[in-house]
C-alpha positions in Angstrom: -1.3 20.1 -6.7 -3.8 20.1 -3.8 -2.6 22.4 -1.1 -2.7 21.0 2.4 -3.4 23.0 5.5 -0.3 22.1 7.5 -1.5 23.6 10.7 -4.6 21.5 10.6 -2.5 18.4 9.7 -0.1 19.0 12.6 -3.1 19.5 14.9 -4.5 16.2 13.7 -1.2 14.5 14.3 -1.0 15.8 17.8 -4.5 14.5 18.5 -3.5 11.1 17.2 -0.4 10.6 19.4 -2.3 8.8 22.1 -2.1 5.7 19.9 0.4 4.3 17.5 -0.3 4.9 13.8 0.1 1.9 11.5 1.5 4.2 8.8 4.1 5.6 11.1 5.0 2.1 12.5 5.5 0.9 8.9 7.6 3.9 8.2 9.8 3.1 11.2 10.2 -0.5 10.2 11.4 0.3 6.7 13.9 2.9 8.0 11.9 6.1 7.6 12.0 9.2 9.8 8.3 10.2 10.1 7.4 8.4 13.3 7.1 9.2 17.0 8.1 7.7 20.3 4.7 6.0 20.7 5.1 4.4 17.3 8.7 3.2 17.9 7.8 1.7 21.3 4.9 -0.2 19.7 7.1 -1.3 16.8 9.8 -2.7 19.1 7.0 -4.5 21.1 5.9 -6.1 17.8 9.5 -6.9 16.8 10.1 -8.6 20.1 7.2 -10.9 19.5 7.8 -11.3 15.7 11.5 -10.5 15.1 11.2 -10.4 11.3 8.4 -7.9 11.2 10.7 -5.2 9.8 11.7 -7.5 7.0 8.0 -8.2 6.3 7.5 -4.5 5.9 10.5 -4.2 3.6 9.1 -7.0 1.6 5.8 -5.1 1.0 7.7 -2.0 0.0 9.9 -3.9 -2.4 6.9 -5.6 -4.0 5.4 -2.2 -4.6 8.5 -1.1 -6.5 8.7 -4.2 -8.6 4.9 -4.1 -9.3 4.9 -0.4 -10.4 8.0 -1.0 -12.6 6.2 -4.0 -14.2 3.0 -2.0 -14.8 5.0 0.8 -16.4 7.0 -1.5 -18.6 3.7 -3.0 -19.8 2.7 0.5 -21.0 0.5 1.7 -18.1 1.0 5.4 -17.7 -1.5 6.2 -14.9 -1.2 5.2 -11.3 -3.6 5.6 -8.4 -2.1 4.7 -5.1 -4.8 4.3 -2.4 -3.5 4.2 1.1 -0.1 5.5 -0.1 1.1 6.1 3.5 4.2 8.1 4.3 6.6 8.9 1.5 10.0 7.1 1.6 12.5 5.7 -0.8 11.1 4.2 -4.0 7.8 6.1 -4.2 5.5 5.3 -7.1 6.2 8.3 -9.2 10.0 7.8 -8.8 9.8 4.1 -9.9 7.4 4.9 -12.7 9.6 7.7 -14.1 12.6 5.4 -13.8 10.8 2.7 -15.8 9.6 5.2 -18.4 12.4 7.8 -18.9 10.1 9.7 -21.3 8.4 10.8 -18.1 4.9 10.4 -19.4 3.4 8.8 -16.3 0.7 10.4 -14.0 0.5 9.5 -10.3 -2.2 10.3 -7.8 -1.4 9.5 -4.2 -4.4 9.1 -1.9 -4.5 8.8 1.9 -6.8 9.7 4.7 -4.1 10.3 7.3 -3.3 14.0 7.6 0.4 13.4 8.4 0.8 11.1 5.4 -0.8 13.7 3.1 1.2 16.6 4.5 4.5 14.7 4.0 3.5 13.5 0.5 2.8 17.1 -0.4 6.2 18.2 0.8 7.9 15.3 -1.0 6.1 16.1 -4.3 7.1 19.7 -4.0 10.8 18.6 -3.9 10.9 15.6 -6.2 7.9 15.6 -8.5 6.4 17.3 -11.5 3.3 19.2 -10.3 1.7 18.7 -13.7 1.8 14.9 -13.4 2.0 14.0 -9.7 -0.6 15.0 -7.0 -1.6 14.0 -3.5 -5.2 14.2 -2.3 -7.1 13.4 0.8 -9.7 10.7 0.5 -10.8 7.5 2.3 -10.9 4.0 0.9 -14.1 3.5 2.9 -15.8 6.4 1.0 -15.5 4.9 -2.5 -17.9 7.4 -4.2 -16.1 10.4 -2.6 -12.7 8.9 -3.4 -13.4 8.2 -7.0 -14.7 11.8 -7.4 -11.3 13.0 -6.2 -9.7 10.8 -8.8 -11.9 12.1 -11.6 -11.4 15.7 -10.4 -7.7 15.4 -10.0 -7.0 16.7 -13.5 -4.2 14.1 -14.1 -6.1 10.8 -14.3 -8.3 9.9 -17.3 -10.5 7.2 -16.0 -11.5 6.2 -19.5 -8.0 5.0 -20.1 -6.2 2.1 -18.3 -5.0 2.7 -14.8 -2.8 0.8 -12.4 -4.8 0.8 -9.1 -2.4 0.2 -6.3 -3.6 -0.9 -2.9 -0.4 -2.2 -1.3 -0.1 -3.3 2.3 -3.6 -2.0 3.1 -6.0 -4.9 3.0 -4.7 -6.4 6.2 -6.2 -3.3 8.0 -9.7 -4.0 6.6 -11.7 -6.6 8.5 -14.2 -8.8 6.7 -17.0 -7.2 8.7 -16.1 -3.9 7.0 -17.1 -5.4 3.7 -13.9 -5.2 1.7 -15.6 -7.2 -1.1 -18.0 -4.4 -1.8 -15.2 -1.8 -1.7 -13.0 -3.7 -4.1 -16.0 -4.4 -6.4 -16.7 -0.7 -6.6 -13.2 0.2 -7.6 -12.8 -2.7 -10.0 -16.1 -1.7 -11.8 -14.8 1.8 -12.4 -11.5 0.9 -14.0 -11.2 0.9 -17.7 -10.6 -2.4 -19.6 -6.9 -3.1 -19.6 -6.4 -1.6 -16.2 -4.2 -3.4 -13.6 -5.1 -4.1 -10.0 -2.1 -4.3 -7.6 -2.9 -5.9 -4.3 -0.8 -7.2 -1.3 -1.3 -7.9 2.3 0.2 -9.9 5.2 -0.9 -13.5 5.5 -1.4 -16.2 8.0 -0.9 -18.9 5.3 0.9 -22.0 6.6 2.7 -20.7 9.7 6.0 -22.5 10.1 5.0 -23.9 13.5 2.6 -23.4 16.4 4.9 -20.7 17.8 4.6 -18.6 14.7 0.9 -19.2 14.5 0.5 -17.8 18.1 2.9 -14.9 17.3 0.7 -13.8 14.4 -2.4 -14.0 16.6 -0.6 -11.9 19.2 0.4 -9.3 16.6 -3.3 -8.9 15.7 -4.1 -8.3 19.3 -1.4 -5.7 19.6 -2.7 -3.9 16.5 -6.1 -3.6 18.2 -4.6 -0.8 20.3 -3.5 1.2 17.2 -5.3 3.5 14.8 -5.5 0.5 12.4 -6.5 -2.9 13.8 -5.4 -5.8 11.6 -6.8 -8.9 9.8 -4.7 -11.6 8.2 -5.9 -13.8 5.3 -4.8 -16.9 3.5 -4.1 -16.9 -0.2 -7.6 -18.4 -0.9 -9.3 -15.8 1.3 -7.3 -13.0 -0.4 -7.7 -14.1 -4.0 -11.3 -13.0 -4.2 -10.3 -9.4 -4.1 -9.1 -9.6 -7.7 -12.7 -10.3 -8.8 -11.8 -13.3 -11.0 -9.7 -11.1 -13.3 -6.8 -13.0 -14.9 -3.6 -12.7 -12.9 -0.3 -11.8 -14.5 2.4 -14.4 -14.1 3.4 -15.8 -11.6 -0.1 -15.3 -10.2 -0.9 -14.7 -6.5 2.2 -15.7 -4.7 4.4 -14.8 -1.7 5.6 -11.4 -2.6 9.3 -12.2 -2.8 8.5 -14.8 -5.5 6.8 -12.1 -7.7 9.6 -11.2 -10.2 12.4 -11.0 -7.6 15.5 -9.0 -8.2 18.9 -8.8 -6.5 17.5 -6.7 -3.7 14.5 -8.9 -2.8 14.3 -9.9 0.9 13.4 -13.6 1.4 14.1 -14.3 -2.3 15.5 -17.7 -1.3 12.6 -18.6 0.9 9.5 -16.5 -0.2 7.1 -18.3 2.2 9.0 -16.9 5.2 8.0 -13.4 4.2 4.4 -13.5 5.5 3.4 -11.2 2.6 1.3 -12.2 -0.5 0.6 -10.2 -3.6 -0.2 -10.1 -7.2 -1.5 -8.1 -10.2 -4.7 -8.8 -12.2 -5.7 -7.3 -15.5 -9.3 -6.1 -16.2 -10.5 -7.9 -19.3 
């Protein structure tokens, strides 16, 4: 496992506390404990404007769990989670091991936020198998460097199918940052039979003018954080799968993707404001 310089990580965290962190805000919304006053104040400002924001975040987390379980049940044994964020209940390695009790899955967590990486390392030390589960520092926006970390990890064989997970991340990448080229790079490097798991918040069909304005206001709020946001419709998001065939039921509101008894918004998926799907590389 990659060792993290915790002093450096804590210093980086201290230097980031002048602005809310999207990862820490998300952690707060889903009931985590790795967040600070500046993050909680921002989260409550968001919740006041969009009262269901916490449920949207839970929807994203639940989709991740169901998607990982599905990939594992289909025989995928390697997972690369880019933008893994802060560890909380239902981490990828825990879900994968639960789905495959033979414990033959390999999981690589990747994040560029020092606090996320430091906490992931601590979590893995307590709950994971150091021979199969690692956390490394790399940036989605440095695809060459990130993929080198994947290949050098010692646990991912890029010649074999991989589930590449980019969950609740794309809404922090604006079109002017060329997400198309980034996704094309990662898709190209995956072996045939690999699965691409993607989700993000959407502005598809707001319920009314009030919700449409609220979503615009939330984007304006996030401009003041470490991760400004960008919402997309289903048609705008679909292109990130690169034309690969989507597993059933396709690109849908996340609660409609193989819901279980715990799924938030299962009775009204379109109210979730989260879309997602999984595509297979031919």
